[in-house]
N, C-alpha and C positions, 0 to 999 in steps of 0.2 A: 876778249875772253869773258865768258859769263861767270858771274860769281855764284858760288854754291849757297844754298839756304843757310848753312852754318856761318859762312863769311858775312852774309847780309845781316844775320841776327847779331853776330859779334860786333859788326860796325855800328848797328843801331844801338846796342848796349853802350858802346863807347860814347856815341853822340849824346844819348840821353843822360848818361852819368856826367858828361861835361856840362850839360845844361844846368844841373844842380850846382856844380862847382862855380860856374859863371854867375848864377843868381846869388849865391852866398857871398862871392867876392864883391859883387856890385852892391849888395845890401845885406850885411850880416844879420840884421834884425829879422829878415824873412824866415830864418830858422825857427822863429817862435810864432809864425803866422800859419794858421791852419784853415782849411775849408773842407766842405763835403764834396768829394769827387762826383761829378755827374755820371761817371761811367761805372765805377765799382761801388760807390755809395759810402766809402770809408772816409773818415776824418783824416786828411793827409796834409803834409807840409806843402806850403805854397811854392817852395823852391823847386824849380824844374818842371812846374806845371805849365800847361799851355791851354789857351782858349781856342777851341775849334768851333766856329759859328757861335751857337748859343750855349755850348758846353765847355766847362772847365774840367780838364783831365789832370789827375795827379801824374807824377813822373812815371810810376809803374804802368799806368794806362797809356801814357804817351808812348812808352816802349811798345806796348801791344799795338797801338794804332799805327805807328810809323813802320813797324815790322810787317804788319798786315798790308799796309799800302805797298811797301817795297816788294813783298812777295806776291802781290796781286790777289790777295785773299778777299779784299773788298776795296771799293773805290771811293766811299764816302764815310764820314764819321758816324752817320746815323746807323749804318750796318753794325758797327762795333757797339754802339749804345744799345741797340736792340738785342744783340747777342749777349750782352752783360746784364740783361734785365733780372735773371734769376739771382745773380750775385748781389745786385742792389737790394733785392727783396730780402735775401738772407741777412744782409747787413742791417737793414731796417728792423727785422724781427729780433735780431740779437740786441740792438739798441733798446728796443722796447722791453725785452726781458731784463736787461741790465738795469733799466730805469725802475722797473717793478721791484727788483731785488733791492735796489738802493732805497726806495721808498719804504719797503717793508722793514728793512734793517733800521731805518730812522724812526719808525713808529714803535719799535719794540724796546 
């Protein structure tokens, strides 16, 4: 019996959520470790993240990747990275704006 898209998505959500739990149980300090996701560009917790080739993806993007693979939306991680380019650029622009605001408020 073939699984529905909803069943596949629900399964992937459970798997990805469990990855965070497992990482935190294995190393509680990881809750305080952050990195910049190569997919969405956001500063995210290391717990539940995965390294795909040259890219480290946050837990949210791992969910996108694994669901996309399971649903046959793409076959390699580069396709997701390319599709998320606008999101990364928006995140970078927001970071720059926030830094400018912070600098201006410090100078006043």
